[in-house]
Every structure is written in structure tokens, then in C-alpha cells.
C-alpha positions as CSV (number, residue, x, y, z in Angstrom):
1,M,0.0,0.0,0.0
2,G,1.5,3.4,-1.0
3,A,2.1,6.3,1.3
4,F,1.2,9.9,0.5
5,A,3.5,11.3,-2.2
6,P,6.4,13.5,-0.9
7,A,4.8,16.7,-2.2
8,Q,1.6,15.8,-0.3
9,A,3.2,14.8,3.0
10,S,2.5,18.1,4.7
11,V,-1.1,18.3,3.5
12,K,-3.5,18.8,6.4
13,V,-6.7,16.7,6.2
14,L,-9.5,17.5,8.7
15,H,-12.3,15.0,9.4
16,I,-15.6,16.4,10.8
17,H,-18.4,14.4,12.4
18,R,-21.1,15.0,15.0
19,I,-20.4,12.7,18.0
20,G,-23.0,11.4,20.4
21,G,-21.7,7.9,21.0
22,I,-19.9,5.1,19.1
23,G,-22.0,3.7,16.2
24,G,-20.9,2.4,12.8
25,S,-19.6,5.7,11.3
26,E,-17.7,6.6,14.5
27,R,-16.1,3.1,14.6
28,H,-15.2,3.6,11.0
29,L,-13.3,6.8,11.9
30,L,-11.6,5.1,14.8
31,T,-10.2,2.6,12.2
32,L,-9.6,4.9,9.2
33,L,-7.9,7.9,10.9
34,P,-5.0,6.1,12.5
35,A,-4.5,4.1,9.3
36,L,-4.2,7.4,7.3
37,A,-1.8,8.8,9.8
38,E,0.4,5.7,9.5
39,L,0.7,6.4,5.8
40,G,2.0,10.0,6.3
41,V,-1.3,12.0,6.2
42,D,-1.4,14.9,8.6
43,V,-4.9,14.0,9.8
44,S,-6.9,15.6,12.6
45,F,-10.5,15.5,13.8
46,L,-13.1,18.1,14.7
47,G,-16.0,16.7,16.8
48,L,-19.4,18.4,16.9
49,D,-20.5,17.1,20.3
50,D,-24.1,16.1,20.8
51,T,-24.2,16.8,24.5
52,S,-27.5,15.1,25.0
53,H,-25.7,11.8,24.5
54,A,-22.3,10.4,25.4
55,P,-19.5,11.7,23.2
56,D,-16.6,11.1,25.6
57,P,-15.9,7.4,24.9
58,F,-15.2,8.2,21.2
59,Y,-12.5,10.7,22.2
60,D,-11.0,8.2,24.7
61,A,-10.4,5.8,21.8
62,L,-9.2,8.4,19.2
63,T,-5.5,8.4,18.6
64,V,-5.1,11.4,16.2
65,P,-5.1,15.1,17.2
66,F,-8.7,16.4,17.8
67,A,-10.7,19.4,18.8
68,R,-14.2,19.4,20.2
69,V,-17.0,22.0,20.0
70,R,-20.5,21.8,21.6
71,A,-23.3,21.1,19.1
72,P,-26.5,20.7,21.1
73,R,-28.7,22.2,18.3
74,D,-29.1,21.4,14.7
75,L,-28.9,25.0,13.6
76,D,-26.3,27.2,15.3
77,P,-24.7,30.3,13.6
78,R,-21.9,30.4,16.2
79,L,-21.1,26.8,15.6
80,A,-21.0,27.5,11.9
81,L,-18.4,30.2,12.5
82,R,-16.2,28.0,14.7
83,V,-16.3,25.1,12.2
84,R,-15.4,27.5,9.3
85,R,-12.4,28.8,11.2
86,E,-11.2,25.2,11.8
87,A,-11.9,24.1,8.2
88,R,-9.9,27.0,6.8
89,K,-6.8,25.7,8.5
90,A,-6.9,22.4,6.5
91,D,-6.0,21.7,2.8
92,L,-8.8,19.2,2.6
93,V,-12.0,18.7,4.7
94,H,-13.6,15.2,4.9
95,T,-17.1,15.3,6.4
96,H,-19.3,12.5,7.7
97,L,-23.2,12.7,8.1
98,V,-25.5,15.6,7.8
99,H,-24.3,18.1,10.4
100,A,-20.7,17.8,9.4
101,D,-21.7,18.0,5.7
102,V,-23.5,21.3,6.2
103,Y,-21.1,23.0,8.5
104,G,-18.0,21.6,7.0
105,A,-18.8,22.8,3.5
106,L,-18.9,26.4,4.6
107,G,-15.2,26.8,5.0
108,A,-13.6,23.9,3.2
109,R,-11.0,24.7,0.5
110,R,-11.4,21.2,-0.9
111,L,-14.3,19.0,0.3
112,V,-14.8,15.2,0.4
113,S,-18.1,13.9,1.9
114,T,-18.8,10.3,3.0
115,K,-22.4,9.1,3.0
116,H,-22.9,6.4,5.6
117,N,-26.6,5.5,5.3
118,D,-29.7,5.6,3.1
119,D,-32.0,7.2,5.7
120,P,-35.2,7.9,3.8
121,F,-35.3,11.6,4.9
122,R,-32.3,12.2,2.5
123,A,-34.6,11.5,-0.5
124,G,-37.2,14.0,0.7
125,A,-37.0,17.8,0.8
126,F,-33.4,17.5,2.2
127,R,-32.3,16.2,-1.2
128,F,-32.1,19.8,-2.4
129,V,-29.6,20.6,0.4
130,E,-27.6,17.4,-0.5
131,R,-27.4,18.5,-4.1
132,A,-26.2,21.9,-3.2
133,L,-23.5,20.4,-0.9
134,A,-22.5,18.0,-3.7
135,R,-21.6,20.9,-5.9
136,R,-19.0,22.0,-3.4
137,A,-17.5,18.5,-3.0
138,S,-14.6,17.2,-5.1
139,S,-15.8,13.6,-4.3
140,I,-18.6,11.9,-2.6
141,V,-17.8,8.5,-1.0
142,A,-20.6,6.0,-0.5
143,I,-19.7,3.1,1.8
144,T,-21.6,0.5,-0.4
145,R,-22.8,0.1,-4.0
146,S,-26.4,0.1,-2.7
147,L,-25.8,3.5,-1.0
148,A,-24.2,4.9,-4.2
149,R,-27.3,3.9,-6.2
150,F,-29.5,5.6,-3.5
151,Q,-27.5,8.8,-3.7
152,V,-27.6,9.0,-7.5
153,E,-31.1,7.6,-8.2
154,R,-33.1,8.8,-5.1
155,V,-31.2,11.9,-3.9
156,G,-30.1,13.1,-7.3
157,L,-26.3,13.5,-6.7
158,P,-24.0,13.5,-9.8
159,A,-22.9,9.9,-10.6
160,D,-19.4,11.1,-11.7
161,K,-18.7,12.4,-8.2
162,V,-19.8,9.3,-6.3
163,E,-17.2,6.6,-5.5
164,V,-17.7,3.4,-3.4
165,I,-15.3,2.6,-0.6
166,H,-16.4,-0.2,1.7
167,Y,-15.6,-0.1,5.4
168,G,-12.6,-2.1,6.4
169,L,-11.9,-4.1,9.5
170,D,-9.0,-6.6,10.2
171,D,-10.2,-7.9,13.6
172,V,-13.0,-8.0,16.1
173,P,-13.2,-5.0,18.5
174,Q,-10.6,-4.7,21.2
175,A,-11.9,-5.0,24.7
176,W,-11.7,-2.0,27.0
177,G,-12.6,-3.9,30.1
178,A,-14.3,-7.0,31.4
179,N,-18.0,-7.7,30.8
180,P,-20.3,-7.7,33.9
181,P,-21.9,-10.9,35.0
182,D,-25.0,-11.9,33.0
183,E,-28.1,-14.0,33.5
184,L,-27.9,-16.4,30.6
185,S,-28.6,-20.1,31.1
186,L,-25.4,-22.2,31.1
187,D,-26.7,-24.2,28.1
188,A,-28.0,-21.1,26.2
189,R,-27.9,-21.1,22.4
190,V,-27.0,-17.4,22.0
191,L,-28.6,-15.3,19.3
192,L,-26.5,-12.1,19.3
193,A,-27.4,-8.7,17.8
194,V,-25.0,-5.8,18.0
195,C,-27.0,-2.6,17.2
196,R,-28.8,0.4,18.5
197,L,-32.2,-0.2,20.1
198,E,-34.2,1.7,17.5
199,P,-36.8,0.9,14.8
200,Q,-34.3,0.9,12.0
201,K,-32.5,-2.2,13.4
202,G,-35.6,-4.4,13.6
203,V,-34.8,-5.9,17.0
204,D,-38.6,-6.2,17.6
205,I,-38.7,-8.7,14.8
206,A,-36.0,-10.7,16.4
207,V,-37.9,-10.7,19.7
208,R,-41.0,-12.0,17.9
209,A,-39.0,-14.6,16.0
210,L,-37.5,-15.9,19.3
211,A,-40.9,-17.3,20.3
212,D,-40.9,-19.5,17.2
213,I,-37.2,-20.4,17.5
214,R,-37.7,-21.7,21.0
215,T,-40.3,-24.2,19.9
216,R,-37.5,-26.0,18.1
217,H,-34.5,-24.8,20.1
218,P,-35.8,-24.1,23.7
219,Q,-32.3,-23.1,24.8
220,A,-32.2,-20.1,22.4
221,E,-31.8,-16.7,24.1
222,L,-31.5,-13.3,22.5
223,V,-28.7,-10.9,23.5
224,V,-28.7,-7.4,22.1
225,L,-25.6,-5.2,22.7
226,G,-26.5,-1.5,22.3
227,E,-28.6,1.3,23.7
228,G,-31.4,3.3,22.3
229,P,-34.9,4.6,22.7
230,Q,-36.7,1.3,22.2
231,R,-35.3,-0.4,25.4
232,A,-38.6,-0.2,27.3
233,E,-40.7,-1.2,24.3
234,L,-38.5,-4.3,23.7
235,E,-38.5,-5.3,27.3
236,G,-42.2,-5.1,27.4
237,L,-42.6,-7.1,24.2
238,A,-40.2,-9.8,25.6
239,R,-42.3,-10.0,28.8
240,T,-45.6,-10.3,26.8
241,L,-44.2,-13.1,24.6
242,G,-42.4,-14.8,27.6
243,V,-39.1,-15.0,25.8
244,P,-35.6,-14.5,27.3
245,V,-34.2,-11.2,25.9
246,H,-31.1,-9.7,27.5
247,L,-30.2,-6.0,26.9
248,P,-26.9,-5.4,28.6
249,G,-26.3,-2.1,26.8
250,R,-22.9,-1.1,25.6
251,V,-20.4,-3.6,26.9
252,P,-16.6,-3.4,27.1
253,D,-15.8,-6.7,25.4
254,V,-17.9,-7.4,22.3
255,A,-15.5,-10.0,21.1
256,A,-16.3,-12.1,24.2
257,W,-20.0,-12.1,23.2
258,L,-19.1,-13.0,19.7
259,R,-17.2,-16.0,20.9
260,R,-20.3,-17.1,22.9
261,A,-22.7,-16.6,20.0
262,D,-24.1,-19.4,17.9
263,V,-25.4,-16.9,15.3
264,L,-25.5,-13.2,14.7
265,V,-28.9,-11.9,13.8
266,H,-29.4,-8.5,12.1
267,P,-33.0,-7.9,11.1
268,A,-32.5,-4.3,10.0
269,R,-35.2,-2.5,8.0
270,W,-32.5,-0.5,6.2
271,E,-28.8,-0.3,6.7
272,G,-25.9,1.9,5.7
273,F,-23.3,-0.9,6.1
274,G,-23.7,-3.0,9.2
275,L,-20.2,-3.3,10.8
276,A,-21.7,-5.9,13.2
277,L,-22.0,-8.2,10.1
278,L,-18.3,-7.8,9.3
279,E,-17.3,-8.4,13.0
280,A,-19.3,-11.6,13.1
281,M,-17.6,-12.8,9.9
282,L,-14.2,-12.0,11.3
283,A,-15.2,-14.0,14.4
284,A,-16.2,-16.9,12.0
285,K,-19.8,-16.8,13.0
286,P,-22.8,-17.5,10.7
287,V,-25.1,-14.5,10.0
288,V,-28.8,-14.3,9.5
289,A,-29.8,-10.9,8.3
290,T,-32.4,-9.1,6.1
291,N,-32.0,-8.8,2.4
292,V,-32.1,-4.9,2.4
293,S,-29.9,-2.0,1.4
294,S,-26.2,-2.9,1.6
295,I,-26.5,-6.2,3.5
296,P,-26.3,-8.5,0.4
297,E,-22.9,-6.8,-0.4
298,I,-21.5,-8.0,2.9
299,V,-23.3,-11.3,3.6
300,S,-23.3,-13.7,0.7
301,D,-26.7,-15.5,0.9
302,G,-26.2,-19.3,1.3
303,E,-22.4,-18.9,1.5
304,T,-21.6,-16.9,4.6
305,G,-25.1,-16.8,6.1
306,L,-28.8,-16.5,5.2
307,L,-30.8,-13.5,4.1
308,V,-34.5,-13.1,4.8
309,P,-37.2,-10.4,3.9
310,P,-37.5,-7.5,6.4
311,D,-40.3,-7.3,8.9
312,D,-40.9,-11.1,8.6
313,A,-40.5,-12.8,12.0
314,V,-41.6,-16.2,10.5
315,S,-38.8,-16.1,7.9
316,L,-36.2,-14.9,10.4
317,A,-37.1,-17.8,12.8
318,S,-37.0,-20.3,10.0
319,A,-33.5,-19.2,8.9
320,V,-32.1,-19.1,12.5
321,N,-33.5,-22.6,13.1
322,R,-31.7,-23.8,10.0
323,V,-28.4,-22.4,11.2
324,L,-28.9,-23.8,14.7
325,D,-29.7,-27.1,13.2
326,D,-26.6,-27.1,11.0
327,P,-24.2,-24.1,11.0
328,S,-22.3,-25.8,8.1
329,D,-19.2,-23.8,7.2
330,Y,-20.9,-20.4,7.0
331,G,-18.5,-19.0,9.6
332,E,-15.3,-20.1,7.9
333,R,-16.4,-18.8,4.6
334,G,-17.5,-15.5,6.1
335,H,-14.1,-15.1,7.7
336,A,-12.3,-15.7,4.4
337,R,-14.6,-13.2,2.6
338,A,-14.1,-10.5,5.3
339,R,-10.3,-10.9,5.0
340,R,-10.4,-10.8,1.2
341,E,-12.9,-8.0,0.5
342,F,-13.0,-5.7,3.5
343,S,-9.4,-5.1,4.8
344,V,-8.3,-1.8,6.4
345,A,-5.5,-1.6,3.9
346,R,-7.9,-1.7,0.9
347,M,-10.2,0.9,2.5
348,T,-7.3,3.3,3.4
349,E,-5.6,3.1,0.0
350,R,-8.8,3.8,-1.9
351,T,-9.4,6.8,0.5
352,L,-5.9,8.1,-0.3
353,D,-6.7,7.9,-4.0
354,V,-9.7,10.1,-3.5
355,Y,-7.5,12.6,-1.6
356,R,-4.9,12.6,-4.4
357,R,-7.5,13.4,-7.0
358,A,-9.1,16.1,-4.9
359,L,-5.8,17.8,-4.2
360,S,-4.6,17.6,-7.8
361,G,-7.9,19.0,-9.0
């Protein structure tokens, strides 16, 4: 993998993102930024802190220089001025998600924007803002081919500016502590989900499917690692159905749960990428997920796992039962695919190519 050219070694690249926790896009940055720095990029980070959530853990894990500004509101003229001042110090600004896209574009000399999800609101009235921002950008990175199509066909961004760069991972997440004790049965067949507790992720479908799964595999229990606004609703649904659902929240050692899991379930209604899928593959675990958005680009149906329609608890239960009956070699094939197609080196080199073109242009 090539480093930045000598003439570009002093180029300053500033990444901007609104931070309120550690989700997929934040974890992507925690992987990409140090990889860029190792290749000679003078990379730094500006965080727009959502103070209603918990931004601190992200900065605890960040290993490149950073600055933080409070961003409690969506629209804030003072924040716009602060971001503009910081952006003007960089040769290239790389923004992530809506708030960074809007504020970062105001002061960027050269702009690259990464689109991380196909949230339906982007295809509504906001598409006109997206199109205006695209005119300022040298390049628009979509993290999957599905998302690239969404940006071009639904949002109306120029196809010649959109480039696909998949997320990259080389290993499961590093632990930052020991997990607390849990209440799982000793003989539990663990169905693991790693996601936020919100409607997009479809955890309610997994809870409903669990009732059917337990008629065939009575030791099956669902563990969902993540926080979100649906916690009370999901707990109530599990009580109503009488199924064992464990919601330990954000845990320090995800890899330990992956080792315990029999299968990763990911019943998302739409998905930008789904890093949990890649983590499960790196842990050599079979995956059962929905056939939506980018997921078929990550999980090869019938090879590394099984894909089912969204919002279909019966199909999800049937697929999980098939894997619990016979996991085959889904996990081993998933591990090989992850190593081959989704490495950090591949992601970083393609990102550098985007920077070289933007700087030369």
C-alpha cells in the first residue's frame, strides 16, 4: 500500500463528524484515521459534540489530534463560524453525516463527503440541500454500492462524483474492560445482535421470532448489545411473549460475546453498512440478516449466512433454526470473505486515491 507522495506529506486533512456515542460511522473513523496517519497523512479530527448523548468514549479511543465543539442544536450560527475557522486551516476537509456536511462545507477549500446511510429523509426535501452540498465537493464517498445507487437515483447526486469505498476491518473489537456478569442459562444457544435499540434495526422482529425459534431450540436466548430509545418497548414485548431477551447495553468486550454466540442476527429495515456483520464474519460466526440495502454486499446468501425479507419474523425464525440445526461452514467462509474483501489496507488506499485526485484538481 502506497504512502502519500512527498509533495503531499504536509497536506492537512481535517475530518468532521457529530459525535454522540460510538456507532458504525464513529467506529469507521476510529479505524480509518490512524490508518491514514500511519501512511503519512497529517490528519486531525473536529468533533461536533451532541451533549444530549455520550461523546466522551469516542475521544477516549481516538488516537489522532482532535478538537471538540459543543453542538447541542441542529442550527447554530456560532457553531458555523467555529467550524469555518477550523476548516480554513486544512487543505482538505472530509465530512461525515448531515451536520458535518452542512457546517464543514462552509469553510472547506477542498471537500470530500462520506455518505454512511440511506436514511429515507435524505430523499425527501433535504435532497435539495444534498445536491447543493455536492456541488462543493470534489468527491462523494458511498460506503456501499447500494448506497451509491441511492445517492444517485433517489437523492439526485451526480454519478461522476460518487465513489464506493467499503468499510474495512481486520479484527473484532478490542476489549476496554471485562463484561459484567449476565443471567444467561449455562446451556443457552446465544442469538447475538449488535446494534442500537431503535426501529431501523428491527430488534422487535428478532424478539417476535424468538418465540418460534424456542419451539425448536428451547435453549435459544437473544442478547442485544446496544442502547437506544426502544429499550422499554423491547423489554415489554419480551415479557408479553415470555421469551428471554437480554439487553446489557454497551459492553466493554464485544469479542467475548461473539465467541459465545451461535449466530449473529441482524434484522434491519434498512442499513448503511452494518459493521456488526463484518465483525461476526471476522469471528467466523454465521449470520442471519435481512435482504435490504447494503447487507447483500456484505453477507453472501447461502455462503456466509442466510438473508430473509425485512419485517418477517416467521422467515427470520426459520433461517435461524436452519443455522442452529446445522451451522455448516458459514462462519469459515465468512471469515475468508471478510479478510479478502474488507481489509483496512484496501479501505485506506482507496481513500488516499480520493484525496490525491481532490488535491490535484
